[in-house]
C-alpha positions, 0 to 999 in steps of 0.5 A, spaced: 765 400 878 764 396 872 762 398 866 756 395 862 754 396 853 748 393 853 745 393 845 738 393 844 736 397 851 731 402 849 726 398 851 724 391 854 729 386 857 735 391 854 732 397 859 730 391 865 737 389 864 739 395 865 736 398 870 737 391 875 745 392 873 744 400 875 741 398 881 747 393 882 752 398 882 755 398 875 755 403 870 750 402 864 751 403 857 744 403 855 745 401 847 740 404 841 741 406 834 735 412 835 740 416 839 735 421 842 729 416 844 734 412 848 736 420 852 729 420 853 729 413 856 735 415 861 732 421 862 726 417 864 730 413 869 735 419 872 727 422 875 726 414 878 733 415 882 738 412 876 744 415 875 749 410 873 746 409 866 747 413 859 746 413 853 749 411 846 748 410 840 750 404 836 747 400 830 749 393 830 748 393 822 753 399 822 761 398 822 761 405 823 756 407 829 759 401 833 766 404 832 765 410 833 761 407 840 767 403 842 771 409 840 766 414 846 767 408 851 774 408 850 774 416 852 770 417 857 772 409 861 778 407 857 776 400 858 769 395 858 768 389 864 760 386 861 758 386 853 750 384 852 749 383 845 741 383 847 740 387 840 736 382 836 729 382 831 724 376 829 723 379 821 718 378 818 714 372 819 711 367 816 718 365 814 716 358 811 723 355 809 721 353 802 718 360 801 723 365 807 726 371 802 734 370 801 732 379 803 728 377 810 733 372 812 739 376 811 736 381 814 734 377 821 742 376 820 745 383 819 742 383 826 742 377 830 749 374 828 753 379 824 751 385 828 754 381 834 760 378 832 761 386 830 759 389 835 763 383 840 770 383 835 770 391 835 769 392 842 775 385 844 780 391 844 777 394 850 774 387 853 781 385 854 783 391 859 778 389 864 780 384 870 774 379 868 771 382 862 765 378 860 760 376 854 753 375 854 749 373 847 742 373 848 740 368 845 733 363 844 731 355 845 728 356 838 736 356 835 737 349 837 736 343 833 736 338 839 730 341 842 727 342 834 729 335 832 724 332 838 718 332 836 715 333 844 718 339 845 713 344 846 716 349 842 717 343 835 711 347 831 715 353 831 719 353 824 722 360 823 726 359 819 730 367 819 730 367 826 732 360 827 738 359 823 740 366 826 740 363 833 742 357 832 748 361 827 750 366 834 750 359 838 755 357 834 760 363 834 760 364 841 762 356 843 768 357 837 769 364 841 769 361 848 773 356 846 778 360 843 777 366 849 779 360 854 785 361 857 784 368 857 779 372 864 773 371 859 766 368 861 763 368 854 756 365 855 749 364 849 743 366 855 737 364 854 732 368 858 726 364 856 720 366 853 718 372 856 713 377 853 715 383 851 715 388 844 716 382 840 712 378 841 706 382 841 706 380 849 705 374 848 710 370 852 709 367 860 715 371 862 716 378 865 721 382 863 723 383 870 724 375 870 729 373 865 733 380 866 735 377 872 736 371 869 741 375 864 745 378 870 746 372 874 748 368 869 753 375 866 756 376 874 760 370 873 765 367 878 773 365 876 771 358 877 764 357 873 764 355 866 763 357 859 756 354 857 750 355 854 745 357 859 737 355 856 731 357 862 
């Protein structure tokens, strides 16, 4: 049974991804900052027939919390096959580049960028024990500098500096990590599940969490012949 860790998984896309992977027969660690809330979610899932899901406390902005989660998974399972870095925040809005505070930008980067690096570096040891390790970093089309330079793009006007730049930086980390690990059996990808209706955006997105999770899973469970890349929906 493959072992999966999903950060920020107690609601929305992360939770739906956990549910769908569980149905596929994988064991899922449902990462949550608040363990009590996560355990309540898992209790409800168990009552609905999901048995191979377990809540685990992990705050991606806290290195000690991340290390504790790694040690717990190592003790229980001995390895990790799939890491899905899903945890992310928008930050305070508006985010005009000329007026947004450094504190706002740093707060978003702490979760969306530095948090991903902390989790990834901490769990690499366990991932290397897998025969086919996978790392999926959940990104956004808003992190694409190419799209932001195209006035015809439908989201061209959205220039939220904290969120946009954090996802651009995340994409750069993913590309460079994929290059570093290219001689190993890793598949490392940035995956954009599209503008999805979630608590994150007050359910304004046109996509469903079901379709977003399905898209993430499709491009996470890559076979050995697929290459690393950035995947946009």
